[in-house]
N, C-alpha and C positions, 0 to 999 in steps of 0.2 A: 515384547516391543517396548517396554518402559525404559527411558533413559533418565536418570536422576542426577541433579546437579545441587550442590549446597552452594547457593549464590552468596548467602551472608559470609560464609567462611571465605569464598573466593574473594569477595570485596575486601575483607580483612587482610587477606594475604598479599594482595597486590600492593606494590610499592611504587612511589612515584619515580618515573624515570626522568631524562633530561627533558627540559621544557621544549615543546615543538616551536619551530621557527615559522611553521605555516600561518599565514594571516587568516583570520576568520572574519568576514564581512557580514554584517547583520542588516537586513532591510525588510520594510513591509511589502505586502503585495501591492502592486500598482492599483491606484484607485481605491485603496482600502478594501480590497477583496479578501475572501476567506478561503481556508482550506487549500493552499497551493500545493500543487504536484509539479515536480521539476525533474528534468533529465538534461544532461549535457552529452551531446552526441561526439562522434569521433573528430569532427572539425572544430569542436570548441563551441558550438552554438547551443545556448541555454534555452530550452523549450519549457514553457510555463502554461499550466492549465489551472484555473481557479473559479470560484463562485462569486457572485455579486447580486445583491438585492434582498428581498424578502426571504428570510431563512426558509420560510414555508413553501415558497414558490419562487425561486431564484433562477438565475441564468448562469451558463457555464461560459467561460471566455478562455481564449488561446492567445498567447503572445510569445514572442522569441526576442532574444538578445544576441546579436551577431557576436562572433569572437573579437575581442579587443575593443568592444563597444561598451558604453556605460548604460545606454537607454534601451528599454524594451520598445519593440514595434508597437503600432496602434493594435489594440486587441480586435480579434475576430470572435463573433459570438458563435459558440459551437452548437447550442440547441436550437432547432428550427422553430420550435413552438415556445413562444416567451413564457417564463415561470414554470418550465417543466422539470426543474431540478430541485433538490432538497438539501439545506445545510444542517437542519435540526438533527442533534444527536452526533454530529461531527464525524460519523463513520458511513454516511449514505451519500456523500458527494461523489464528484468525478474522479476517475483515475484514467490514465492514458499509458500508451505505449508507443514507441517508434518501431515501425516494421520495415518492410521491404523498400528500399529507395528513400528511407527516412520519412514514410508516410506516418501521419499522426493518427491514431486509433483511440477513441475516446468511449467510456461507458460511464453511466451514472444512473442512481436509482430515480425513477420517475416521481414527481410530486403528485398530489392528490388529483390534480387537473391534467396530469400528463397524458399524451396520446402518442402512438397507438397503444392500446392495452392489449394483453393476451387474450386469447379466446375465453379463458377462465374469468375475465374482467378483474383480475387481481392486479397489484402494482406491477408496472413494466420495468425491465431493465433495458435502458435505452442506449443504442450505439450509433455512432457515426463515424466518418472518417474524413480527412482532408481531400478535397477534390483533386483531380489530376493536375489542374493548374496551379494548385497551392494557394489559391485565392479566397477559398471559403470552405464551409463543411457541407457535405451532403445532408439531405433531409434525414432526420433522426428516425431510427427504427427500433422496434422491440425485439429483443432476442428470445424472450421466454415463450414457450409453446404451451406446455402443459402443467408446469409446476405452480405451486401456490405460496403465499406468504413470504414474499421477498422482504426482508428486514434489514439485517446488517448488509453493508454495501457490496455490490459487485465489483469485479476486478477484470483487468485485461492484460494480456501478454501478447507479444508479436515477435516473429523471428525474420531474419532476412530473406528466407525462402517464400515468403508470401502466406504463412500459416499465421492465424489470428485465433487466440484462445480467450473466450469470455467465460468466466467462472462466477458462481453465486452459490449461496445456500438457500435452500427452500425445502418445500415438504411436497410429496406426492398427493394427488387429490384424495386418496384413501387413507391418509395418515391419521391415526387416532392416538399417537404416542406423544404428542407435543414435540418439544425440542429434540427428545431422543429419537424421534422418527424423521427428523431432518437430515439432509445430506448435501454434499457439495456437487454441483452439476456443472458440467462443461458443454458449450456449444462451440464448435470448432468451424473455422473457415479455411479452406485450402486455396482460395483464390483472392488473397489480399483484402478480404472484408466485403467482397461483392455479394456472397451468399454464406449462410451458416447452416451446418447441419443441426438436426434437432438435438436438444439436450439428453444428456445421459449421466448416470451417477458415477462419480470418480473417487469418492471417499469410501474408506473401508466399511463394511457392514457393520451396523450397531455402533458406529462412532457418534452419530448424532450431530449437531451443529448448534452452537450457542446463537440464538436467534438475532440478538441486537449487537453482536460483535461484528466487526468488519473482517475482511480477508483481503490477501494480497498475493498476486501472481507475477512470475518474472520468467522470461525465455532468454537463455544464453546463446552464445554463438555456435553451440555444438549440437543444437537441437534439443536440449534438455529443458523442461518446463518445471518450475517450482511453484508451490503454492502454500501458503501458511493460512490456517484457520483455527478458531477455537472450538473444540468438541463439546458435546453433552451427552456423553454416554449414559450418565444418570443425572438427576437433578442437582447433584453436588460435585460432579466431576467436570470441570472447565478446563481441559487439558489443551495446550498448544500442539498442533500436529502439523508436520511437514509432509506434504505430498510431492512426489517426484516423478516424472515421465521421462524416460530417456529415448523415446520413439516418437517425439513430436505429437504427444497427446493420445496415442493409442492405448496405452496402459499406464496406469498410475500405481505407485506403491506409497505406503504411508507409515510413519512411525512418530511416536511423541517425542517432542524436544524439551518439554517443560510441563510438569504436572501442577495442577492447581485444584484444590478441593475448596469450593466456595458455593453457597447456595443462592447466588444472584448473577445476573448478567452484567459484567463490568464494562461493556461498550468499548472494547479495546480495539486497538489498530496495529498493523505491522508495517514493515518496509523492506525493500530490497535494493541492492546496488551491487555493481560488479567492478572489479579492477584487477589487472594482472592475471587475468585468466581464472579468476576465482570469484565466487558469487557470495555475497554477505547479506545476512538478514538481521532486523531488529524486531524486537517484540516487548510486550509488558505483561508480567505476571505477578499478582499479589503486590501491586504497587512498585515493583522493581523493573526498570528497563534494563536491556542488555542487548548485545549484538554478538554474532558468531559467523564465522566461515561455515559454508555448507558443504557436506560430502554427499554428492549426488549417487555414489554407488551404494551408500548405506542409509540414505534418507535421514541422516542425523546432522545435528549442529556440533561443530567441533570447538571444544573449549570456550564456552560463552564467557564474556566479560561484561562488567557494568561499571558504573561510577563508583569511585572509592568512597564517596560520601553519599549514602543513598537515602533519598527522601522518596515520598510517593511521586511517581512519574507516571505520564500517559503520552500516548501518541508519538512514539520514537521515529526519528529519521536517522539515516546513516549515510555517510559518503566516505570513500577511500581514495587518497590522491595518489600520483605516481611514485611517491616514496614509501608507500605502504602505510602511511599514517591514517588513522580512522577518526572521523569526527561523529560523535553520537550526539543527538540533539533530541530534546523531549520537552513536555510542558509540565508544569507544577501548578497544582491548585485549580486547574480547570475542571468542570463538571457541567451538569445539567444547567443550561442557562446561566453559566458563570465562566468568565474568562480568568486568566492567571498569568503566569510568568513563563518566559522562555528561559531554558537551561541547556547547557552543552558542556562537553568535556572532550578533549583530545587524548588519543590514545597512540603510542609509537608503534612502529613495525613489529615490535616484540609483543604487542597486546597490552603493555603496562600503561597506565595513566600517565600523561606527560602534561603536568601542571594540574591546578585545582579546577573543579568545576566552576562555571561561570553562569551568571542569572541575570535576566533582564524582565522588569515587568512590561506589560502591555499586550499580551495575547488576548485578542477580543473573544467574546462570547461565540461559541462553535469554531473557535480557531484551532489550528495545529500548523507545525512548521514542515518545511521542505529543506533538504540539504543536498548540495552538489559540490563536487571537486572541480576545480578550474584547470584549465591546460597548464597554468603556471605553477600548480601545486597548492594554490591557495583554496579556501572554501567559501561558498556563499550559503548563507542561511536565509530563507524568506518565510515570513510568518504573517 
């Protein structure tokens, strides 16, 4: 099952191509918010979810920018209980997906005061969706039924058929093995988020899960569901694994896309995007950020690439425009209670770097970036 890549050699061998003509626009989250998550839909509307308030007990907001416009709409608060989200750790905040009819589905880790809690009284994974009128969000609900120890962030994916996939990693009540006894769980909705089935394990046996690392899921137009998470098969093995379901969540297969032997939790995160009928992912391992196209048939990453000038990076975001150019974005210098810098680099349709990496200071504490491709081929980065 192991797939190995020499990323240092890859970075050395890549040569700079022709500089990209695609414009990259950089902007802060409206109102000074944190941890933006952004998606551009088929009509060119940019949907944005972000956090704001006390990092220990903050709120989730949703806003949108219509195609051809410069300003975002007035934000809607997503969480029905004030202060029920958490920004601390950078990987426990909100994630969202666009589903059937463009409906917005959002999940986030509940703060210490968040309700409703699971029957186990442990931390909830909260979910809501945009109401039928599109004027606000339904009351938040807890997705977790019987698992314990939600730590790294939950994630959500949705498809055009009304399937919604909420995933997280946690532990069964009888777990005595620590992180090696954790697993990835799926709660699926087949009715556009009205109801969810009880959670079930979808990660391979004995993969474990790195407790304080985030995870990410994505559903494509063919009913394929992808998920990236960091394993913990032993205390020293923190490998990145790709899970793939080709039957709308019935069965998942997994394989390793990048090995990492380290005796600590790196609190890392991942990202997905799609363009030209292909799905792309980005992740960080051993301080190196990279992106790759994904092969749904083999559950592998195809020829990962990263910045030609590599420094320690975290929290990658990735976007691909209609010309096949890829923008990889990440943070540098960020950490526990520490802000840092925003960095990005363009790659041509051939996967080679197009121009030098760029850097800008100003990423706030608990901050990370989001990136989208615009209808005109340009890119927008929000941090």
